[in-house]
PLY file of the C-alpha trace (Angstrom):
ply
format ascii 1.0
element vertex 173
property float x
property float y
property float z
element edge 172
property int vertex1
property int vertex2
end_header
-16.84 -95.25 76.51
-20.33 -93.88 75.92
-19.29 -90.55 77.43
-16.28 -90.34 75.10
-18.50 -91.09 72.09
-20.99 -88.46 73.23
-18.23 -85.87 73.60
-16.87 -86.68 70.15
-20.30 -86.25 68.57
-20.83 -82.99 70.49
-17.48 -81.59 69.28
-18.27 -82.56 65.67
-21.69 -80.91 65.91
-20.11 -77.72 67.23
-17.34 -77.60 64.59
-19.40 -78.54 61.52
-21.13 -75.13 61.12
-17.72 -73.46 61.23
-16.66 -75.44 58.16
-19.80 -74.31 56.33
-19.06 -70.65 57.12
-15.59 -70.77 55.57
-15.57 -68.78 52.29
-15.30 -70.73 49.06
-12.38 -70.25 46.67
-14.51 -67.96 44.47
-15.58 -65.84 47.43
-11.98 -65.49 48.58
-10.94 -64.49 45.05
-13.67 -61.84 44.83
-12.67 -60.53 48.25
-9.04 -60.18 47.15
-10.06 -58.32 43.98
-12.38 -55.99 45.88
-9.70 -55.14 48.45
-7.24 -54.50 45.62
-9.68 -52.14 43.89
-10.35 -50.16 47.07
-6.63 -49.91 47.85
-5.75 -48.78 44.32
-8.12 -45.95 43.51
-11.34 -47.76 42.63
-14.79 -48.10 44.16
-17.38 -50.85 44.19
-20.91 -50.35 42.90
-23.54 -52.82 44.10
-26.58 -51.04 42.69
-28.61 -52.65 39.93
-26.62 -52.89 36.73
-28.06 -51.18 33.64
-29.01 -54.54 32.14
-32.46 -55.87 31.31
-31.57 -59.39 32.46
-32.58 -59.66 36.15
-30.97 -63.07 36.72
-27.42 -61.89 35.92
-25.58 -60.71 39.03
-23.03 -58.01 38.21
-20.71 -55.92 40.34
-19.57 -52.51 39.18
-15.94 -51.51 39.50
-16.02 -47.72 39.34
-13.11 -45.41 38.58
-13.41 -41.66 39.11
-12.03 -39.29 36.50
-9.32 -37.11 38.03
-10.11 -33.58 39.21
-11.90 -31.39 36.72
-11.28 -33.67 33.73
-14.69 -35.06 32.89
-15.44 -38.11 30.81
-17.69 -38.57 27.81
-21.13 -40.08 28.48
-21.54 -43.51 26.88
-22.68 -47.06 27.54
-21.49 -50.17 25.68
-22.91 -53.65 26.14
-21.41 -57.00 25.16
-23.09 -58.58 22.14
-24.15 -61.65 24.14
-26.62 -59.58 26.18
-27.33 -56.67 23.81
-30.20 -56.19 21.41
-29.48 -56.66 17.71
-31.05 -53.23 17.16
-28.10 -51.49 18.84
-25.26 -50.12 16.70
-22.03 -52.15 16.77
-19.08 -50.57 18.57
-16.68 -53.49 17.92
-17.11 -57.15 16.96
-17.92 -57.94 20.60
-19.67 -54.77 21.83
-22.68 -52.58 20.94
-23.42 -48.95 21.82
-26.45 -48.47 24.04
-25.47 -44.82 24.11
-22.76 -43.53 21.78
-20.21 -41.14 23.35
-21.51 -37.62 23.99
-19.54 -35.56 23.24
-17.99 -37.76 20.56
-14.54 -39.16 21.25
-11.66 -38.12 19.04
-10.29 -40.84 16.72
-7.34 -41.70 18.99
-9.46 -42.15 22.12
-12.14 -44.08 20.22
-9.54 -46.50 18.82
-7.97 -46.96 22.28
-11.42 -47.61 23.79
-12.29 -50.21 21.14
-9.00 -52.08 21.66
-9.45 -52.00 25.43
-13.05 -53.25 25.20
-11.99 -56.24 23.12
-9.36 -57.09 25.75
-11.80 -57.13 28.69
-12.64 -60.51 30.26
-15.61 -62.37 28.77
-17.70 -61.83 31.91
-17.47 -58.03 31.62
-20.87 -57.19 30.16
-21.27 -53.41 30.43
-18.99 -50.39 30.44
-20.57 -47.06 31.19
-18.99 -43.67 31.45
-20.46 -40.48 32.81
-19.09 -37.05 33.51
-17.40 -38.15 36.76
-16.86 -41.92 36.60
-16.26 -44.94 34.41
-17.82 -48.21 35.61
-17.15 -51.76 34.42
-20.00 -54.16 35.26
-18.86 -57.77 35.40
-19.26 -61.11 37.18
-15.77 -61.20 38.77
-14.83 -64.61 37.35
-11.17 -63.77 36.68
-8.30 -65.03 38.83
-6.81 -62.48 41.21
-3.37 -62.74 39.59
-4.76 -61.91 36.14
-6.91 -59.15 37.59
-3.87 -57.47 39.13
-2.24 -57.39 35.69
-5.41 -56.10 33.97
-6.15 -53.45 36.61
-3.38 -51.23 35.24
-5.06 -51.22 31.80
-8.38 -50.25 33.42
-6.70 -47.29 35.11
-4.92 -46.36 31.87
-8.25 -46.34 29.98
-9.77 -44.12 32.63
-6.85 -41.72 32.19
-7.19 -41.86 28.39
-10.89 -40.97 28.57
-10.36 -38.23 31.15
-10.90 -34.85 29.56
-13.07 -36.22 26.75
-16.30 -34.85 28.19
-17.75 -31.40 28.62
-15.47 -29.09 30.57
-16.23 -28.85 34.25
-16.25 -25.37 35.70
-14.87 -24.93 39.16
-17.31 -23.19 41.50
-16.35 -19.64 42.26
-16.90 -17.82 45.50
-19.88 -15.52 45.52
-18.96 -11.84 45.57
0 1
1 2
2 3
3 4
4 5
5 6
6 7
7 8
8 9
9 10
10 11
11 12
12 13
13 14
14 15
15 16
16 17
17 18
18 19
19 20
20 21
21 22
22 23
23 24
24 25
25 26
26 27
27 28
28 29
29 30
30 31
31 32
32 33
33 34
34 35
35 36
36 37
37 38
38 39
39 40
40 41
41 42
42 43
43 44
44 45
45 46
46 47
47 48
48 49
49 50
50 51
51 52
52 53
53 54
54 55
55 56
56 57
57 58
58 59
59 60
60 61
61 62
62 63
63 64
64 65
65 66
66 67
67 68
68 69
69 70
70 71
71 72
72 73
73 74
74 75
75 76
76 77
77 78
78 79
79 80
80 81
81 82
82 83
83 84
84 85
85 86
86 87
87 88
88 89
89 90
90 91
91 92
92 93
93 94
94 95
95 96
96 97
97 98
98 99
99 100
100 101
101 102
102 103
103 104
104 105
105 106
106 107
107 108
108 109
109 110
110 111
111 112
112 113
113 114
114 115
115 116
116 117
117 118
118 119
119 120
120 121
121 122
122 123
123 124
124 125
125 126
126 127
127 128
128 129
129 130
130 131
131 132
132 133
133 134
134 135
135 136
136 137
137 138
138 139
139 140
140 141
141 142
142 143
143 144
144 145
145 146
146 147
147 148
148 149
149 150
150 151
151 152
152 153
153 154
154 155
155 156
156 157
157 158
158 159
159 160
160 161
161 162
162 163
163 164
164 165
165 166
166 167
167 168
168 169
169 170
170 171
171 172
């Protein structure tokens, strides 16, 4: 009987760390979203987010502008984490850097509508010549993210071509 009890305790001690290593529901959800992004034209950015709050962990979901169509350079920050000194972009967002070159009225209106539709944990959107990156805390459900991903891709396509023209390298003569 003592041997059986000892074996039972030994098995429980061996299996208990395996239960601890199982990913939580949130970790599984983030993993699904990240795999979806990689499989559907996006990239992940784990560098430090352009935010002055060191205790906020953000992951960047980066989308490349297609081919030679560059994007306008800008950065917008959600009001909750932005300085009051920054100019308002919408009711919920402030410009850290206004678009350079400026966006035409149609693109600017589309951007503002899209920004207001982003999840509440999306804190920064930055665009450069080659990429657009959404910095957020990944708190959305995977099902909702799949639906919203199409709008993220559509905004990337809307902003493509809004920047300075990119010249293709030519062969030296």
